[in-house]
N, C-alpha and C positions, 0 to 999 in steps of 0.2 A: 443443663437443664437441673433444678431442687435435685429431687432424687440423687443423679449422677455425681452432684456435685455433695452432696453429703457422702457419699460412698469414698470419693475421694478424699474426705476430713477423714473416716476413718479406718484409710486404710484401703487400695484399691487393689492390690494384691500382697497378701499375706495368709497367717495362717487360715484363716476361714477361708480365704478361697481357694486355699489348696482342701481343702475337706472336702470344697462342693466340685473340683474337679476329679477327685477320685472317686466320688458315689454319684456324679451325673457325669463323665466325660466317658467314668472308667467304664460304661458297660458299653459303650460304641464299638467294644473290642469285639462284646457278643452280636454285636447289631452286624458288622462285617462279614463274621463268620457266619451267622446264619442266612444274609442275606447274600453271601456267594458259596453255600454250603453246594449248591448245583455246579456249579465249576466241576469239581472229585463228583458228585453225587447221579450228575447229569451228565457222566462220561459212557460211554461203549464199548467195557473191555472187549481184546481180541476175542474172537470166536470159530466154530468151523460147523461145518457141516456135514458131519455125520455120517455114515444108512445107521438106520432104524434099529435094524436085524444086528447091525456089529455087538460082539460083546463086551462089555465094559474094560477090559483087559487089554484088549486092543482099540481101545479110542484113538491112543494117541498115530498109532498106525496110518490111522485117516487125518491125522493132522497137520495135512498140508495145502499148498496152495492149491490148490484145484474146490479142497473144500472152505478156505479159507471164507468167511464171509459170504456164504453162499445161499444165498436165494432161492427157496423153490419157484420153479416157472411156470408148473403144470401139478396136474391133482396124479399127473404115473410118479412122479418126484416126492418119495419120502423120506424124510431123514430127522435125527434129532440135533440140535443144537449142544454145541459143549462148549463153555465157559474157559476161558483164562482165570488163574484161581487166584492172580496176581493181588486181584480187589473186586469187591461188591458194591455194587453203585443200582441205582433200581431198574438201570436197562437192562444186567443181568438175574436181578430179582421178580422182577416179569413181565420178561421176554419182550421189550420196547425195541424189536429191531424189521426192517425188512417190511410191511404193511402195516406195521405201527409205532415204525419210528418215527412217523410225527406227533406223537404224544408226548415226548421226550421233551423238544422244547415247548411246548403245550402248557404241560407243568412249569414250565420257567416262568411259562409268558403270564401264568394265572397268579401266580406268586407274587411277581413284579404288578399287575391288576391291584390286588390285595395291598401294597403299598402302596399304591395310587387313593383306595379309598381310605385306609388310615394316613396318608397325610392328609385330605381334607378332615375327618373327622377330626384327627388329632389338634389340625391349629387351630378351628373352632370351638374344639373343647378347650384349651390350653388358658384361651381368652375369656372363655364364660364361665368354665367352672377351676380354673385356678394351674398353676403350671406342674404345684406338685401332685396332686390329685392325679391328675392324665399323668405323668411319667411315670410313678411309681405303681398306679394300676396296672398300665400296660406291662411295666417289665415284670410284673409277677402272669400276665398271662401268656405274655411272650416264653418264657419259662415251660409253662404246662403247657402250651401247643409242640414246644419243642419236643418233653417226652413222649407223651401220645404219639408225636408224630413217627417215633423210632418204631413203634407197637403196629403202622399201619399192614394192614393184610390183606391192601391189591392198592392198583395206581390210581382209580378214585378216592379212596378212602385217605392217600399223603397229599392229594394234589388238592381236597378242600383244604387240609393243615396247612401246605406254604401258601395258600389263600388267609388262613389265620395269622400265619406268620407275619406273613408280607404286612398285613395290617397292624400290627402290634409294630413291627421293624419300622414304616411310616409313618404312623405317631412316636411314636421315641424318638427320628432324626426331626421329626421338625421344633418338638419341644425342647430337647436337651440343648441346639445350641442358643436359640434367646435365653431358654434360663440360667446359661453359666454369664452371657457376655451382659446379662441383669445387675449381674454383683461385682462385675471388677471395671476399673478405670479406664479412662478410653486410649492411657499408651497401650492398657493390658489387653485390649482387646483381639489383635489381631495375634497374641498366644495363644487364643481357643481354636483357631482354624490351624494352626502352626504345632500345637502338640499330635505327635505322630499315635494316636491313641485305635483310630481305624486302621493303622496300616500294621499295629501290634498284631492287631485282630487275626487280620489278612494269614500273618508271616506264622503265628501259631496255630492258625487251620491247614497250613501246608505242612505246619510239623504233624500234628495230630493226625490229620488222612494219612500221612506217608508210615505212620507208626502203626495207624488201627485202620488199615484203609477198607473200611468198611460205614456206608452211607447209615445203618442203624444206631452204629457205636456214638457214631459223629453226633446222631442229637442227642442221646444220651450227655455225652460229655458236655456237649454244650448246655443244656437242663442245668447240669448244674452245678456250671461253673457263676449259674445266677444267684445262685443262695449267697453268697458274699455281702452282695449288693441291696439286699432288701434290707439291711441293717441301716442303710440312709435315707429311709422313712423316720429316724426315731435322733440327727441329727438335722440335715436337710430343709431350713423354711420354706417359705413360698416366695413369690419372688417380693422385694420387695418394690419395684415398677409397679407390678401388676395389683398389689394391696394399695397401695397411695393411687392409684385412677379409678380405684374399685369406692373409694369412701371411707377402710379399712384402715385411719390412719395411726389407731390403738397397737393393731397389730400390727402394722408396718414400724412401729418405734420401736414395738420389740425385738424387732428383724435387727432392725440398728443398731441395738441392746446387745443382741448377740452377736452382731458385728463386731464392734468395739471392745467386748468383753472377749473373746475370741483373737482380735488382733494387738491389744491394749493398746487402745487409743481411744482418748474423747470423745463423745459424740459430740458433737454442736449444738451446744444451749438451744438452741431456735429450732432442734429438727422436728419437733409436734406441728411450729406451725407453720416449717417452711412444705411440708406433706399436707396440712390441711390446704396448704396452697394449691397445691396439684389437683386434687381431689375436685377443690371447687371449680378450680378450671374445667376440668374432665365436667363438671356439674354443668356449667354453664353451657358447653357446648353439645351439651345433651339433653337440655333439660327435659325434650319428649318423656326420657328414662328407657328407648327402644335402645336394641343388644347392638353391638358391631357384626356386620356381616360381612361374606366375603365379596359382594357389592362394593364397603369399603373402600377395596384396594384399587376401584376404577372410578371411583366418585371422582368427575376433575382432571381436567387434558393432564395438570403438573405432575398427578398422582399414575393417573392410566398406563402411559406410555413406560413409565420406568417399571411398569407391573408387565406390561407386556413384554418388554426387552427382559428384564429377568427370568420369566416363564422361558419363553424361546431359548435364551442359551442354558437355563439347568435342562431344558430334553435337548439337547446338542450335547449337555457335559456326560448327560447320563448315557442316550445311543452310544456312545461309543467307548466310555469306563465300564460298561458292565458288557461291551458290546466284545469286545479285547479280552474280557475278565471270563466273561462266559465260553470267552471261544480256548482258552488257554491249550485244551485240545490237540489244537490246529496249529499248534506252533511246534517246531522240530525241537527234539529232547524230552528228557522226564519232565510228565506231568507234573508231580509234586513243585521239582525246582522251579520251573514256569511258574506255577500258584506262587511261590515264592517269590522269584525274581518278580513280576507282576506286583505284587507288595509292595517289598522292602524299596524297588525303584522308587517308590513315592518318601521316603522317611527326607533324604537329604532336600527335596523339594517342598514337604513343609517344613521343617525349620526353616529353610531359607523364605520361604513367605513371611515367617515374624519380622524378620530384616527388610526386607524390600515392602512391606506393608507400611513401615512406619519412616519408611524414606523415601520411595518415590511413590505413594499412596495405593488405592484399589485399584483404582482406574493401570496404569500402566502396568499395573505387578500381571497381572489377568492377560491384557493385549501382547505381553514379553512370550507367559507360556500358552500364549496361542497359537502363533506365533511360530514355536520349538515344536509344536503339535501339529500345525497345519504341516510344516518341513516334512517332517519325522513322517508322517500317514501318508503324504504324496511320493515320500521315498520308497517307500513298501510298496506301492502300487509300479514306479520304475524297475524296480529289482526283480517283480514279481515276472513281471511281461518281458524285461531284458535278459534277465541272467537263468542259464540255466537251474535247473531243479536240485541238482548237486551238490552247486556251488552258492544259493541262494538261500537255505536254511540260516546258518548263525548271521548274518546279513539281516535278514528280516526277525529275527528273532529282538536283535540289537532294534533296529528301527521301531518296531512294534513298543518296545518295553520303553524308549524315549517320546513316541506319542502317548503313552500311557503316563508318560512323568511330566511333559506339559499337561494333560487334561486335570491329572493331580493336584498341581500348581494352579491354574484357572479356576480349577473349584472351589480350594480351599480360599482362594482370594473372595471368589463371589458369594463364598457360604458366610464372611464376614460383611461384606459391603452390602449382601440383600440383606441384613439383619440391621444396619445402619440406617440405612434407608425410608425406613419403617416409623413410627411411635410405634411407643409400646402400645397403644390401644387397638392397632390391629398390628403387631408385629409379628405376633403365630400368625396371624391371617394371611400375612402378606408371605412369610414364608414357609406356611402351608402348601401356597398356593404354589410357590417355585415349588415343592418337593412332589407338588402332585403333577406338575409337568413335566419333573423328570421321571418319571414314572411311565409317562407317554412312552417316553425315549426307551426307557427300562422295558417294557413289554415288548417292543420293534426288535429290539438288540438282538434276543433267539433265534430271531429267522435273516434277520441281514449278515451275521455273523457264524452261523454255526451252519448253514444250510447245503454249504458242500465243502470236502475238501482242499480241492484240486485251484477252486479260481481268491486269488485274497488282493485283486486289482477292482474290482467293485467294490469291495465292502469301501478301502482304504480313500478310493478315490471321495467317496463319501463323506467318510470320517476328514476328510481334508478339506473338501468343499463348505462345512457344517463350522470346520472352526475357523477357519478365515473369515466367513460372515459373522460368527461368534465375537471376536478380536473388531471388526470394522461397528459391531454394533457399541459394542464400550469400550470405545472411543469418544459416542457423543454423547452417554452417562456422565452425570455428574460423582465428582469423585467425594467420599466423604472421612477422608483423612483427616483425624485432629478434631471434629467433632463432634460437642456433648450429643446423649442420645434424645430422643423429643421424648415427652410422654404422652402428648394431646395432638389431634391434629392440626392443633394452632402453635404446637410448637416446632414446626419444618427450619422455619426461618432464626429459631429462639436465637438473641445475641444479648439474654443477659445473663448465661453462665459463670462468668467471666468476674462478674460485679458480685455476684450471689458469693462465687467463690469466695471473693474479700472478706465479701460480709462475716462469711464463716468462719475465715481466719479471724479478724476482727474480734469476733464475739472469745474464741479460742483465744486467745492472748489474754480479753477481759478477765476470763474466769481464773488462769491461773496464775492474773498477777492479785486476784482475791485471796486466792488459795493463800498464794505466798503470802501477802498481808495480815490474814488471819494466822 
């Protein structure tokens, strides 16, 4: 597409793109932290039900196997709950145990419902109002809601704020990825899914929760970390692709000027002409002046079936990814170490996807990682069924990590693949719908994985089965490797990119020759 050609001419990956990565992808660390904070805040500390009449100095005497996690069964049994002091979570804060234990997964599901709503609204907003406004408004609100959540006075208030935080996170996740890839060259797009920013956020959260094991403090720390990224408003421009298809060609040319200035490259002399061609083509396709909506990602069988597969796969990926993450407390060993390992295991995977996406394509990268996740998940189920509990702990932990590794790699491939499938005019809508579908899986995940401590067979059979189906569906999808980003609905079968690129290079050569003669 013309806009892709312009970006290649002024530098597909240089100083300007690095600036974009810092201010647009950097906050993904905070999104990961905020999304998975319930993997710590929702854990249940050890607790004992000691006699209500026991003097406080003698409480430790009653903290034994008999009173350990003992729920009163009748009105004749009265006791006071004493929690372990090694961590402070919402469970110990508001007594979410015994007959109130269902509130804990409810809070997580409500948060994921917020992400669901945010993904819907964010996708529409980014395509109508623009990437920049949507992104930075949601970033400010996300930081503010986290700060307020730290001072929640009851679980109801906390739940409402987790919903609002989820909304902002959902919107940001929908916007940030298309925003980045609309500024980089073709061969560098896979880098966007390979930078382990999300994983870095998970590892930082694990370290922070270990150093300050208090749910309230974690929200305050997270809110404070938003501040440096607000400065991006003054440096980061609106999407070049979005401005072009909206007919704001003068503003789009200024963005090209900024890119060429930062990257120290000459812009094509016919830049404005190319941008106007994009605008005219989009104007002719949408002569009625109507806005694009989510219906457009299903309009026509050629795009409809792709959208349905993408959305189903994202829902399954989310179910598994967040299920394992929120269920970190069910794994053997130290909670903070498990959270860290579940995050850091994705680092080599996400880096690897940069090379596999470019060499083998998005399709076979995803299929390969789905195969890994499927094998490891069924392995967990087999071990949990056949090996004694005393011996299965480490084996299950390793296989769960491998499952998470496979899911993370497949998701990284699909994030890029999904964006490249849609043209600019509906890219955020398509990506937003995929994220929305993912939140359905996220809402179910706490109940599938956190329902009990004894049974791992059924959850991981579900994981293995869904990952196998996702792998099979991916085989029928068309790969987008080395394809230019389409801008309009009529560009999905674009064949003019190479011709345009040659014309741009000729114009640049003529310009340089004229300059040398003068």
